[in-house]
N, C-alpha and C positions, 0 to 999 in steps of 0.2 A: 719072557712071558710074565714074570711077576711085576715088572715095571708097567706093562700094559694093564694088568689087573689093578695095580695101585692107581693108575691114572683113571681107569673107569670108575673106581670107587670115589675118587676125588670129584669127578664130574657128577656123580650121583649126589654127593654132599652139596655141591654148588647148586644143582637143579632143585634139590629139596629146599635149600635156604631161599632161593629166588621164588619158588612157587609159594612158599609160606608167606613171604613178605608181600608178594603181589596179591595173594588171596586176602590177606589182612587189610591191605590198602583198599582193595575193591570193596570188601565187605563194609569197611568203615565209611567209605564214600557213599555206598548205597544206603546205609542206615542214617547218615548224617542229616539229611533233609527231614525225614519223618520224625526222628527223635528230637531234633532241634525245634521244629515247628510245634510239635505237641507240648514240649516242655515250656517253650516261650509263651504259647497261648495260655497255658494253665497259670504260669507265673503272672502274666499280665492280668488275667482274670482274678487272681488272688490279691493283687496289689490294693484295690479299693478296700477290701476287708482288712488287710494288714495295716493300712494307713488310716482307717476310720477312727473317729474320735467321739462318736455319739454314745447314746445310752447302751449299756451292756456290751460295749465294744472291747472291754479289757480282756475278756476270755476269748473273744473271736480273734483279736490281734495275735495272741500267742499261737493259736492253732494255725492261722494263716502263715505266720513266719516259719513255723515248724514244717508246714507243707512246702513252702518255697525252698527251704534248705534241703529238704529231702528230695525234691524234684531236681534241684541243681546238682546235688551229689550223685544222684542216680544217673543223670545225664553224663556227668564226667566219668563215672565208673563205666558206663556203657561205651562211650566213645574213645576213652583214653586208656583207662587202667586195664580193662579186660584184654584189648589187643596187645598191649605191652607185656602183660603177664603171660599170655598165650605164646607170644614170640619168644620170650625168655625160656619158657618150658620146652618149646620146640627145639631151641638151640641146645639146651641141656640134654634132651633126648638124643639129638644127633651126636653130641659129644660122647655120650655113654655108648651108643651104638658103635661109634668109631673105636672105642677102647676094645670092644669085643670082636670087631671084624678084623682089624689089622692094627698092629702096633705103630706102623709108619704112616697111617692115615692122618693128615693134619686136621685139627679140630677147630681152628679159628678161621675167620673169613680171610684175614691177611695171609695166613699160611697157605690156604687153599689157592688164593689168587697168585701168590708168589710161586708156588710149585707148578701151577698150570701155565704160567708165563715162561718158565724155563723149558727149553726144548732140547 
């Protein structure tokens, strides 16, 4: 009976990891087009100001380059860093839950798949 319970907990861990990964990929794919189009259109719109060389363009150039850098970093944070950090935190949460649920519950993906393939 404990073997069956242990296997059920392992299936729950695998399902949680797969759901989280799938949800993050779907959310990133859904947000990719609007975030990318908005950012690129603003960057392209700011390029003439950033590259201008006319009168009083010294102070406008600096502001434009700062805005371009901020937009680019925000885009990277939104599309790359936030999903990666969320995935890492979710894995840590599952490991901590595994410690408190059962001592024999595997906590890494390879351990889970290895124990599920043994019959």
